C-alpha positions as CSV (number, residue, x, y, z in Angstrom):
1,M,21.0,-5.6,-9.7
2,E,22.8,-2.8,-8.5
3,M,20.3,-1.6,-5.6
4,A,21.4,0.9,-3.2
5,Y,22.1,-1.0,0.7
6,R,20.6,-4.3,-1.1
7,E,23.1,-6.2,1.7
8,R,21.5,-4.5,4.5
9,W,17.6,-5.4,3.3
10,E,18.6,-8.9,1.9
11,A,15.8,-10.2,4.0
12,E,13.2,-8.1,3.5
13,I,13.8,-7.5,-0.3
14,A,12.7,-11.7,-0.1
15,A,9.9,-10.9,1.9
16,M,8.7,-8.4,-0.4
17,R,9.2,-10.6,-3.4
18,R,7.0,-13.2,-1.3
19,V,4.3,-10.7,-1.2
20,L,4.3,-9.5,-4.4
21,A,4.8,-13.2,-6.0
22,G,1.0,-13.5,-6.5
23,F,0.2,-10.8,-8.8
24,A,0.3,-11.0,-12.6
25,M,3.0,-8.7,-12.5
26,R,6.6,-8.9,-14.6
27,E,9.6,-8.0,-12.8
28,E,12.0,-6.5,-14.2
29,C,15.4,-4.5,-13.2
30,K,14.8,-0.7,-14.1
31,W,17.2,2.0,-12.9
32,G,19.0,-1.0,-11.1
33,K,16.0,-2.0,-8.7
34,P,13.4,-4.5,-8.9
35,T,10.5,-3.0,-10.5
36,Y,7.1,-4.7,-10.9
37,T,5.0,-4.1,-14.4
38,S,1.7,-5.1,-15.9
39,D,1.1,-4.9,-19.7
40,G,4.2,-2.9,-19.8
41,K,3.4,-0.4,-17.0
42,N,5.3,0.5,-14.2
43,I,3.2,-0.3,-10.8
44,V,5.8,-0.9,-7.8
45,I,9.4,-0.6,-7.2
46,I,11.4,-2.1,-4.4
47,Q,14.0,0.5,-3.0
48,G,16.7,0.4,-0.4
49,F,17.6,3.5,1.6
50,K,19.8,3.9,4.7
51,E,16.6,3.8,7.2
52,Y,14.2,1.9,5.6
53,L,13.1,-0.6,2.7
54,G,10.7,1.3,0.1
55,L,7.9,0.0,-2.1
56,G,7.4,2.8,-4.2
57,F,3.9,3.2,-6.2
58,F,4.6,5.0,-9.3
59,Q,1.1,6.6,-9.3
60,G,0.4,6.4,-5.7
61,A,-1.2,10.0,-5.3
62,L,-4.1,8.6,-7.1
63,L,-4.6,5.2,-4.5
64,K,-7.2,5.8,-1.9
65,D,-4.5,5.5,0.9
66,P,-7.3,4.6,4.1
67,R,-4.4,3.3,6.0
68,K,-2.4,6.5,5.6
69,V,0.6,4.4,4.9
70,L,1.9,6.4,1.5
71,V,4.5,9.2,1.8
72,Q,5.5,11.9,-0.5
73,L,9.1,11.9,-1.0
74,G,10.5,15.5,-1.7
75,Q,8.5,17.2,-4.4
76,V,8.0,13.9,-6.5
77,H,4.0,14.9,-8.0
78,A,2.6,11.3,-8.4
79,G,4.9,8.6,-6.7
80,R,4.5,7.7,-3.3
81,V,6.3,5.2,-1.0
82,M,5.6,2.6,1.7
83,K,8.6,2.4,4.2
84,F,9.4,-0.8,5.9
85,T,12.4,-1.7,8.6
86,S,11.7,-5.5,9.0
87,A,11.1,-8.5,7.0
88,K,8.3,-9.0,10.2
89,D,6.9,-5.6,9.1
90,I,6.3,-6.4,5.7
91,T,5.2,-9.9,6.7
92,A,3.0,-8.5,9.5
93,N,1.6,-5.6,6.4
94,A,1.3,-8.3,3.8
95,P,-2.6,-7.7,3.5
96,T,-2.5,-4.0,3.3
97,I,0.4,-4.3,1.0
98,K,-1.7,-6.6,-1.6
99,A,-4.7,-4.4,-1.3
100,Y,-2.7,-1.1,-2.1
101,V,-1.0,-3.2,-5.0
102,R,-4.1,-4.3,-6.1
103,E,-5.7,-1.1,-6.5
104,A,-2.5,0.4,-8.4
105,M,-2.9,-2.6,-10.7
106,A,-6.5,-1.6,-11.4
107,I,-5.5,2.5,-11.5
108,A,-2.9,1.4,-14.5
109,K,-5.2,-1.1,-16.2
110,A,-7.8,2.2,-16.2
111,G,-5.2,4.2,-18.0
112,L,-5.3,7.0,-14.7
113,R,-2.5,9.0,-14.3
114,M,-1.6,12.1,-12.3
115,E,-2.3,15.4,-14.6
116,R,1.0,16.5,-15.4
117,R,1.7,20.0,-13.7
118,T,2.7,22.6,-15.9
119,T,5.3,25.3,-15.1
120,S,2.2,27.8,-14.7
121,D,1.4,25.3,-11.7
122,F,4.2,26.9,-9.7
123,P,4.0,30.4,-8.2
124,V,6.6,33.0,-9.2
125,P,8.0,34.5,-6.0
126,E,7.7,38.2,-6.1
127,E,11.2,38.6,-5.9
128,L,11.8,36.5,-9.0
129,T,9.6,38.8,-10.7
130,A,11.0,42.2,-9.4
131,R,14.4,40.4,-10.6
132,F,12.7,39.8,-14.0
133,R,11.9,43.5,-14.1
134,R,15.3,45.1,-13.6
135,D,17.2,42.3,-15.7
136,P,15.4,41.4,-19.1
137,R,18.4,39.2,-20.2
138,F,17.8,37.0,-17.1
139,K,14.3,36.7,-18.0
140,R,14.8,35.3,-21.4
141,A,17.7,33.2,-20.1
142,F,15.1,31.5,-17.5
143,E,12.5,31.4,-20.0
144,A,14.7,29.5,-22.5
145,L,15.3,26.7,-19.9
146,T,13.2,23.5,-20.5
147,P,9.6,23.7,-18.3
148,G,10.7,21.1,-15.8
149,R,14.2,23.1,-15.2
150,Q,11.9,26.1,-14.7
151,R,9.8,24.1,-12.1
152,G,12.7,23.2,-10.3
153,Y,14.0,26.8,-10.1
154,L,10.3,28.1,-9.1
155,H,10.4,25.1,-6.2
156,H,13.5,25.8,-5.2
157,F,13.0,29.8,-4.4
158,A,9.2,29.2,-3.2
159,A,10.6,26.8,-0.8
160,A,12.5,29.5,1.5
161,K,10.2,30.9,3.9
162,R,12.3,34.4,4.2
163,S,12.5,37.0,1.6
164,A,16.1,37.1,2.0
165,T,16.5,33.4,1.6
166,R,14.6,33.9,-1.2
167,V,16.9,36.7,-3.1
168,A,19.6,34.8,-2.0
169,R,18.6,31.7,-3.6
170,I,17.9,33.7,-6.7
171,E,21.4,35.0,-6.9
172,K,23.2,32.1,-6.3
173,A,21.2,30.4,-9.4
174,I,21.9,33.3,-12.1
175,P,25.3,31.9,-13.1
176,A,23.6,28.2,-14.5
177,I,20.6,29.8,-15.6
178,F,22.5,31.7,-18.0
179,E,24.3,28.6,-18.8
180,G,20.9,27.2,-19.2
181,R,21.7,24.4,-16.3
182,G,19.1,23.3,-14.0
183,F,18.9,23.5,-10.1
184,L,20.4,20.2,-9.2
185,E,22.7,19.9,-12.6
186,R,26.3,19.6,-12.1
187,R,28.7,21.3,-14.3
């Protein structure tokens, strides 16, 4: 298994595996990481990061999170992560981890999933609307992008606090949009 920072978190991975061992889940290697599934549905994934070991819940946004331990990373819609920095930390929090995993398994068994966000759920910054009015060819190129690529750009543009920054981001993205590439895609 090729997991980032695997050596650094070896003891923590072992501790997390011990906590998860009692569940009726299968450990599989997906995306190069230990991923636990139940009835073919992804429940949790163990991920090594530079600063912490994460236990990622695929439908974590649906968990109640009474202890406020789940973190949303970036613009991920459904996934949430519990962060740990030591095996001791994992062992001490085993009851909480188990409670959250039980709830995640129940959510998966019930077939619950986060509603997919559609492109219309994302606000279109006024600066982009103005650009579309000035350049219909650019608007057509943007609309020809896949919905996921459109959402990526809309999120990137809208995340800027200042109008000048939004305009600069739009200008910088124009060549990639005409090439049909997404915000994070390289040439």
